[in-house]
Wavefront OBJ file of the C-alpha trace (Angstrom):
o trace
v 8.463 -0.609 -8.679
v 6.182 -2.322 -11.414
v 2.743 -3.812 -10.892
v 0.295 -6.210 -12.594
v -3.060 -8.236 -12.347
v -1.527 -11.889 -13.758
v -3.949 -12.743 -16.854
v -4.081 -16.559 -16.081
v -7.097 -18.587 -14.479
v -6.251 -18.395 -11.225
v -9.094 -20.674 -9.703
v -11.106 -21.370 -13.392
v -13.723 -18.030 -13.233
v -14.249 -18.324 -9.837
v -12.570 -15.903 -7.474
v -9.720 -15.912 -5.420
v -10.538 -15.404 -1.630
v -7.101 -15.676 -0.007
v -3.816 -16.030 -0.626
v -0.320 -16.614 1.673
v 3.603 -16.323 0.942
v 5.298 -19.280 1.890
v 7.541 -17.664 4.955
v 11.166 -19.669 3.591
v 10.562 -20.592 0.307
v 8.498 -17.616 -1.761
v 5.936 -20.066 -3.208
v 2.558 -18.172 -3.096
v -0.212 -20.245 -1.953
v -4.054 -18.926 -3.172
v -7.573 -20.173 -2.192
v -10.456 -19.856 -3.845
v -13.951 -20.877 -4.444
v -13.484 -23.846 -6.736
v -12.746 -25.438 -3.763
v -9.185 -25.953 -4.562
v -5.710 -24.360 -3.026
v -3.059 -23.608 -6.132
v 0.773 -23.435 -5.270
v 2.654 -20.830 -7.368
v 6.296 -19.950 -7.911
v 6.600 -15.972 -8.518
v 9.096 -14.407 -10.741
v 9.765 -11.491 -12.812
v 9.854 -11.248 -16.213
v 12.554 -9.984 -18.515
v 10.708 -6.469 -18.801
v 10.766 -6.553 -14.792
v 7.377 -7.082 -14.602
v 6.047 -9.556 -12.056
v 4.130 -13.417 -13.148
v 3.835 -17.059 -11.639
v 4.062 -20.200 -12.566
v 1.592 -23.018 -11.450
v 3.162 -25.835 -9.462
v 0.578 -27.552 -7.459
v -3.299 -28.046 -6.489
v -4.183 -29.070 -3.143
v -7.488 -30.400 -3.979
v -9.387 -31.737 -0.272
v -11.704 -29.324 0.567
v -15.686 -30.301 -0.751
v -16.675 -26.182 -0.314
v -14.907 -22.450 -0.960
v -11.706 -21.983 1.069
v -11.810 -18.205 2.432
v -8.645 -18.383 3.743
v -5.250 -20.044 3.942
v -2.216 -19.055 6.474
v 1.187 -20.511 6.622
v 3.093 -21.316 9.698
v 5.390 -19.164 10.937
v 7.728 -22.161 10.598
v 7.008 -22.545 7.417
v 6.691 -26.812 7.986
v 2.534 -26.456 8.292
v -0.460 -24.783 5.873
v -3.642 -24.211 7.224
v -6.904 -23.813 5.438
v -10.660 -22.689 6.545
v -13.644 -22.879 4.207
v -17.288 -23.020 4.355
v -19.013 -25.556 6.378
v -16.566 -24.955 9.398
v -13.557 -27.320 7.659
v -10.016 -26.128 8.925
v -7.447 -28.502 7.515
v -3.530 -28.681 8.327
v -0.971 -28.963 5.689
v 2.333 -30.651 5.762
v 5.026 -30.948 2.946
v 5.949 -34.064 1.245
v 8.532 -34.679 -1.160
v 7.938 -36.017 -4.445
v 9.923 -37.919 -7.035
v 10.030 -34.515 -9.379
v 11.184 -32.370 -6.693
v 8.037 -29.677 -7.003
v 5.921 -28.653 -4.094
v 2.956 -30.944 -2.671
v 1.377 -30.566 0.811
v -1.120 -33.631 1.959
v -3.800 -33.021 4.935
v -1.922 -33.519 8.396
v -5.526 -33.206 10.467
v -8.623 -32.006 10.399
v -10.183 -29.643 13.005
v -13.972 -29.693 13.042
v -15.777 -27.761 15.618
v -17.125 -24.742 14.026
v -20.764 -25.394 12.392
v -20.481 -22.664 9.947
v -18.028 -20.838 7.226
v -14.492 -20.146 8.871
v -13.549 -16.693 7.356
v -10.044 -16.055 8.726
v -7.180 -18.309 10.966
v -3.920 -16.857 12.490
v -1.105 -19.075 13.476
v 0.875 -18.836 17.241
v 4.270 -17.531 16.932
v 5.293 -20.994 17.952
v 3.469 -22.350 15.216
v 1.799 -24.887 17.555
v -1.414 -23.195 18.448
v -4.151 -21.532 15.864
v -7.247 -18.956 15.892
v -9.783 -19.021 13.814
v -12.804 -16.935 12.957
v -16.063 -18.343 11.539
v -20.249 -17.181 10.752
v -21.161 -19.004 13.714
v -19.939 -15.616 15.563
v -17.203 -17.794 17.617
v -13.328 -18.173 17.865
v -11.742 -21.298 18.672
v -8.614 -21.626 19.944
v -6.811 -25.075 18.413
v -4.035 -26.970 19.514
v -2.162 -28.110 16.085
v -0.511 -31.102 17.731
v -3.631 -32.985 19.154
v -6.210 -31.424 17.054
v -8.192 -30.622 20.129
v -9.779 -27.405 20.702
v -8.014 -25.411 23.448
v -11.058 -22.530 24.010
v -14.115 -21.244 22.892
v -14.476 -17.324 22.553
v -18.179 -16.824 22.070
v -18.313 -12.990 22.898
v -18.967 -11.580 19.537
v -23.290 -11.285 18.532
v -22.138 -11.792 14.567
v -20.138 -13.121 11.965
v -16.263 -12.960 13.399
v -14.531 -11.404 9.970
v -11.332 -11.284 11.063
v -8.698 -12.821 13.602
v -5.001 -11.965 14.625
v -2.752 -12.960 17.045
v -0.014 -11.003 18.252
v 3.576 -11.871 17.501
v 4.828 -11.532 21.170
v 2.299 -14.164 22.058
v 0.173 -11.968 24.603
v -2.863 -11.044 23.321
v -5.625 -11.986 20.542
v -7.884 -9.859 18.396
v -10.741 -10.544 16.770
v -13.156 -8.517 14.586
v -17.064 -8.692 13.582
v -19.755 -7.223 11.812
v -21.397 -6.770 15.582
v -19.049 -3.116 14.849
v -16.752 -4.491 18.010
v -12.494 -5.734 18.145
v -12.157 -7.688 21.088
v -8.741 -8.045 22.311
v -8.106 -10.798 24.532
v -5.181 -11.346 27.013
v -3.271 -14.200 28.197
v -4.511 -15.257 31.920
v -1.356 -15.619 34.184
v -1.355 -18.539 36.085
v 0.082 -18.907 39.577
v 2.813 -21.428 39.506
v 0.868 -23.564 42.153
v -1.720 -24.098 39.825
v 0.380 -24.325 36.463
v -1.197 -26.668 34.398
v 0.116 -30.598 33.828
v -2.428 -31.279 30.719
v -2.119 -29.724 27.216
v -6.051 -28.254 27.055
v -6.955 -25.596 29.949
v -9.823 -24.036 29.967
v -10.067 -19.941 29.567
v -6.490 -19.365 28.671
v -7.594 -16.014 27.227
v -9.836 -13.310 28.887
v -11.501 -10.245 26.963
v -9.403 -7.274 27.664
v -10.657 -4.822 25.713
v -13.963 -3.741 23.414
v -13.586 -1.500 20.831
v -16.588 -0.288 19.866
v -17.579 3.579 20.311
v -15.924 7.000 19.398
v -15.927 7.490 22.954
v -12.294 5.898 23.138
v -11.333 8.389 21.280
v -8.402 10.402 22.286
v -10.206 13.337 24.399
v -9.640 14.754 27.654
v -13.032 13.428 28.685
v -16.090 11.531 27.001
v -17.857 14.550 26.131
v -16.914 16.401 23.314
v -19.054 19.872 22.401
v -18.778 20.578 18.405
v -18.396 24.319 17.129
v -22.297 24.891 17.212
v -21.887 24.345 21.294
v -24.274 20.903 20.870
v -22.951 17.667 22.222
v -21.649 14.987 19.750
v -22.609 11.715 20.599
v -20.276 8.772 20.489
v -20.607 7.301 17.196
v -19.639 3.638 16.193
v -15.953 2.733 15.573
v -16.499 0.039 12.722
v -18.795 -1.025 9.801
v -22.223 -2.776 10.637
v -23.099 -6.282 8.418
v -24.117 -4.033 5.793
v -20.267 -3.830 4.741
v -19.580 -5.870 1.063
v -16.968 -7.763 2.223
v -16.540 -11.454 3.801
v -13.497 -10.461 5.203
v -12.363 -7.608 7.811
v -8.133 -9.027 8.060
v -6.605 -7.164 10.963
v -2.736 -7.329 11.895
v -0.238 -6.857 14.238
v 2.782 -5.392 13.321
v 5.743 -7.621 13.146
v 7.319 -5.939 16.677
v 3.864 -6.395 18.416
v 4.191 -2.599 18.716
v 0.740 -1.618 17.252
v -2.186 -3.351 16.191
v -4.377 -1.798 12.669
v -7.652 -2.616 12.664
v -9.549 -2.299 9.077
v -13.788 -1.385 8.204
v -13.205 1.941 10.570
v -15.301 5.033 10.606
v -14.605 8.203 11.782
v -16.656 11.643 11.568
v -14.610 14.829 12.179
v -17.479 16.822 13.008
v -20.864 16.481 14.294
v -23.480 15.081 12.261
v -20.674 15.015 9.699
v -20.868 12.076 7.581
v -18.526 8.814 8.262
v -15.308 8.346 6.538
v -13.658 5.378 5.702
v -10.522 4.506 7.850
v -8.058 2.046 9.287
v -7.625 2.483 12.625
v -4.319 2.116 14.561
v -3.909 0.770 18.166
v -0.412 1.298 20.441
v 0.231 -1.650 22.073
v 0.573 1.039 25.207
v -2.594 1.721 25.155
v -5.422 -0.635 23.134
v -8.268 1.223 24.469
v -8.599 3.927 22.188
v -6.963 4.613 18.463
v -3.906 6.783 18.384
v -3.868 7.277 14.694
v -6.284 6.817 11.739
v -5.481 6.483 8.253
v -8.570 7.634 5.539
v -9.581 5.847 2.582
v -11.108 8.113 0.597
v -13.992 6.123 -1.702
v -14.215 2.510 -0.138
v -14.227 0.502 3.349
v -10.775 -0.952 4.347
v -11.265 -4.608 4.054
v -7.909 -6.016 4.913
v -4.065 -5.093 6.646
v -1.020 -7.096 5.980
v 2.487 -5.949 7.229
v 5.729 -6.589 5.326
v 8.072 -8.907 7.418
v 10.955 -7.171 6.942
v 12.141 -4.086 9.058
v 14.084 -1.333 7.277
v 16.199 1.439 8.862
v 14.991 5.228 8.920
v 14.880 7.254 5.933
v 17.737 9.911 6.386
v 16.312 13.736 6.305
v 12.937 12.561 6.497
v 11.561 14.504 9.112
v 12.679 17.493 7.799
v 10.205 17.030 4.913
v 7.334 17.776 7.481
v 5.919 14.256 6.905
v 6.127 12.614 10.085
v 3.868 10.217 10.963
v 3.277 10.168 14.769
v 5.231 6.762 15.022
v 8.363 7.008 17.165
v 10.191 3.708 16.269
v 13.664 3.616 15.995
v 13.413 1.727 12.409
v 11.023 1.368 9.726
v 7.991 -0.951 9.321
v 5.986 -1.135 6.132
v 2.473 -2.132 5.867
v -0.235 -2.848 3.183
v -3.862 -1.359 3.499
v -6.630 -2.904 0.964
v -10.137 -1.493 0.310
v -12.497 -2.898 -1.736
v -11.022 -1.556 -4.538
v -7.498 -0.240 -4.438
v -4.430 -1.031 -2.028
v -2.384 1.431 -0.304
v 1.134 1.108 0.746
v 2.541 2.806 4.010
v 5.399 3.105 6.044
v 5.916 4.567 9.884
v 8.026 7.231 8.954
v 5.739 8.938 6.934
v 1.804 9.938 6.878
v 0.856 9.399 3.609
v 1.071 6.190 1.507
v 4.454 5.369 -0.062
v 2.502 3.799 -2.933
v -1.162 3.652 -4.175
v -2.274 0.743 -6.485
v -5.892 1.655 -7.682
v -8.231 0.491 -10.472
v -7.010 -2.863 -10.561
v -10.105 -5.210 -10.031
v -13.630 -5.298 -10.841
v -14.870 -6.621 -8.056
v -13.788 -6.448 -4.263
v -10.296 -7.477 -3.120
v -10.364 -10.367 -0.472
v -6.126 -10.437 0.611
v -3.304 -9.559 0.886
v 0.182 -11.232 1.117
v 4.020 -10.351 1.156
v 6.897 -12.399 0.315
v 9.392 -12.985 2.699
v 12.154 -11.186 1.189
v 9.697 -7.649 1.016
v 10.343 -8.001 -2.709
v 6.527 -8.977 -3.661
v 2.942 -7.945 -2.530
v 0.046 -9.703 -4.245
v -3.812 -8.910 -3.941
v -6.848 -11.514 -4.492
v -9.933 -10.308 -5.588
v -13.618 -11.960 -5.905
v -13.012 -10.906 -9.894
v -10.531 -14.287 -10.283
v -7.465 -12.483 -10.497
v -4.684 -11.945 -8.640
v -2.783 -8.560 -9.023
v 1.157 -8.587 -7.911
v 3.499 -5.624 -7.050
v 7.312 -6.236 -7.481
v 9.678 -3.803 -5.777
v 13.251 -3.691 -7.276
v 16.293 -3.058 -5.211
v 16.200 -1.171 -1.994
v 12.958 0.670 -3.272
v 11.347 -0.187 0.124
v 15.012 0.836 2.079
v 17.489 -0.709 3.525
v 16.377 -3.695 5.426
v 17.669 -4.493 8.739
v 16.312 -7.882 9.410
v 15.104 -10.801 7.059
v 11.971 -12.195 7.366
v 9.965 -14.591 9.280
v 9.815 -15.416 12.984
v 11.711 -12.713 15.086
v 11.751 -14.580 18.286
v 14.324 -16.738 19.298
v 14.559 -20.138 18.025
v 14.107 -23.347 19.854
v 17.481 -24.338 19.899
v 19.623 -21.965 22.147
v 22.988 -22.034 23.640
v 22.879 -22.675 27.596
v 22.859 -20.220 29.750
v 22.987 -19.708 33.715
v 19.401 -20.373 35.552
v 19.510 -16.411 36.865
v 21.542 -13.703 36.218
v 21.606 -10.074 37.803
v 23.805 -7.313 36.241
v 23.345 -3.420 36.297
v 22.921 -1.515 33.087
v 23.451 2.209 32.445
v 22.792 3.517 29.289
v 23.933 0.354 27.932
v 23.483 -1.169 24.405
v 22.435 -5.022 24.597
v 22.265 -6.955 21.534
v 22.063 -11.014 21.821
v 23.810 -13.506 19.133
v 21.702 -13.800 16.374
v 19.643 -10.648 17.325
v 18.227 -11.894 20.768
v 19.718 -12.011 24.200
v 19.978 -15.988 24.650
v 16.145 -16.990 25.280
v 16.009 -15.046 28.488
v 12.999 -12.614 29.753
v 13.889 -9.322 31.026
v 11.984 -7.931 33.848
v 11.636 -4.093 34.108
v 9.975 -1.427 34.665
v 10.785 0.573 31.496
v 9.219 0.712 27.938
v 11.690 0.949 25.821
v 9.818 0.642 22.017
v 10.162 3.947 21.369
v 14.184 4.314 22.007
v 17.176 1.930 20.894
v 18.766 2.043 23.729
v 17.989 0.856 27.426
v 18.565 3.616 29.706
v 17.899 1.827 33.164
v 19.773 2.810 36.726
v 18.182 -0.292 38.349
v 18.905 -3.651 38.706
v 17.729 -5.859 35.694
v 17.163 -9.643 36.812
v 17.280 -12.335 33.396
v 15.959 -15.678 33.822
v 16.427 -18.471 31.937
v 12.991 -19.378 30.494
v 11.252 -21.421 27.883
v 12.224 -19.212 24.774
v 8.449 -19.258 23.050
v 7.387 -18.059 26.075
v 5.184 -14.231 26.023
v 8.138 -11.574 26.035
v 7.974 -7.971 24.865
v 9.389 -8.084 21.006
v 10.020 -4.524 20.639
v 12.562 -4.908 23.250
v 13.986 -7.490 20.723
v 13.483 -5.804 17.682
v 16.124 -2.998 19.575
v 18.817 -5.673 20.044
v 18.428 -6.636 16.086
v 18.507 -2.660 15.303
v 21.090 -1.708 17.714
v 24.788 -1.613 17.219
v 27.157 -4.831 18.443
v 28.986 -3.108 21.392
v 28.017 -5.965 23.786
v 27.842 -9.176 21.861
v 29.655 -10.880 24.486
v 27.811 -9.434 27.898
v 27.481 -12.337 29.391
v 30.657 -14.170 29.473
v 32.023 -10.716 30.469
v 29.532 -10.168 33.241
v 28.743 -13.851 34.324
l 1 2 3 4 5 6 7 8 9 10 11 12 13 14 15 16 17 18 19 20 21 22 23 24 25 26 27 28 29 30 31 32 33 34 35 36 37 38 39 40 41 42 43 44 45 46 47 48 49 50 51 52 53 54 55 56 57 58 59 60 61 62 63 64 65 66 67 68 69 70 71 72 73 74 75 76 77 78 79 80 81 82 83 84 85 86 87 88 89 90 91 92 93 94 95 96 97 98 99 100 101 102 103 104 105 106 107 108 109 110 111 112 113 114 115 116 117 118 119 120 121 122 123 124 125 126 127 128 129 130 131 132 133 134 135 136 137 138 139 140 141 142 143 144 145 146 147 148 149 150 151 152 153 154 155 156 157 158 159 160 161 162 163 164 165 166 167 168 169 170 171 172 173 174 175 176 177 178 179 180 181 182 183 184 185 186 187 188 189 190 191 192 193 194 195 196 197 198 199 200 201 202 203 204 205 206 207 208 209 210 211 212 213 214 215 216 217 218 219 220 221 222 223 224 225 226 227 228 229 230 231 232 233 234 235 236 237 238 239 240 241 242 243 244 245 246 247 248 249 250 251 252 253 254 255 256 257 258 259 260 261 262 263 264 265 266 267 268 269 270 271 272 273 274 275 276 277 278 279 280 281 282 283 284 285 286 287 288 289 290 291 292 293 294 295 296 297 298 299 300 301 302 303 304 305 306 307 308 309 310 311 312 313 314 315 316 317 318 319 320 321 322 323 324 325 326 327 328 329 330 331 332 333 334 335 336 337 338 339 340 341 342 343 344 345 346 347 348 349 350 351 352 353 354 355 356 357 358 359 360 361 362 363 364 365 366 367 368 369 370 371 372 373 374 375 376 377 378 379 380 381 382 383 384 385 386 387 388 389 390 391 392 393 394 395 396 397 398 399 400 401 402 403 404 405 406 407 408 409 410 411 412 413 414 415 416 417 418 419 420 421 422 423 424 425 426 427 428 429 430 431 432 433 434 435 436 437 438 439 440 441 442 443 444 445 446 447 448 449 450 451 452 453 454 455 456 457 458 459 460 461 462 463 464 465 466 467 468 469 470 471 472 473 474 475 476 477 478 479 480 481 482 483 484 485
């Protein structure tokens, strides 16, 4: 592993406010306060250190660009900037084969700066968060707003879309993180139009430490005093424009930055990032400490890794019980910490790399590079050689079933008894299984009751951790449908 701050004029002398890797080509896009988006190819020198080469300049924004994100499909790029402007870009072919993009649509309804964006898993919708205290859900195809979420009382500085499509999350400088769930629509009232009001409703508001695990909501300290509930998150004095939260690629947990944790009554709060389990989003199950500065961004590696052998024997268990290993990066104002779900301590600490606040993190699709942007006008790159992060179980990108799937019967009923299932290409043919067990902690399904599989839209909301179990399981039942049905 090697790391370096690449000493080039990324955006002149202006801050670099966001960056993202293309999910297929590996190109790196950066956004700056100079109003431009720049495209770079990333490679390593003979010495093994990372470096970049300029490829294209996308000029259309009239003000600073605060965030950019490639769609999961890789076919679109969304960017948001000061003044509330959101642009949707699509790639175009050039005679010299150089990468280039042109504006496909302009999404204009926010009245103030857009600070964060999040794509839906199917690349058809987009969520935005703004200084106007609102989140908006956009239909990217039509360019229309599907829903406005106006529950926050201050700037919305981070948004994230659950890879399973069930939840939306937002975090604000009003010291709350809100979790929205998709409304179930009765069959008799299914929508006929693309635009539907109130698609998502607020399921959970995370604000105070009384959501921390305890048998009661009252905590007594060593001196017998009742400890008052404290705020979970920093207020508007946090010296950053961004609080970029993230879902894990298997949808099993959510990591939220800008956290505060108080160990004892009247003790000073320490900076943390909170981890919330999908099974209980009402309270954090783990907090990751940041020694000196507040946490401002979180980003997951898109690749799933196998478990390390003998890791449990070393006594470094993280509290996760996954049959695979996920890797994610946490950025404070001045440092980068890389964690995995098999260890409680960071596996990499990259500190003292910038003179000003870190603004964003990005992982390449092959997990080889981690990029960090900063307000000092520079970006840093970490490169992992070979299998430094471990043995890969999956490639990066969207792990959900693709649009084109082989035909299957409309309804299949089968009885499963401790069977490990694996579908074609790692998926179960676009079927949604309905069962009463939660299996994201097991590498197999242990069911004695009948399981019903119904053919549905392959992009519908599904419990993604189950698909991960399929990806990581031995291929002992590839032709299950053909043999059973």
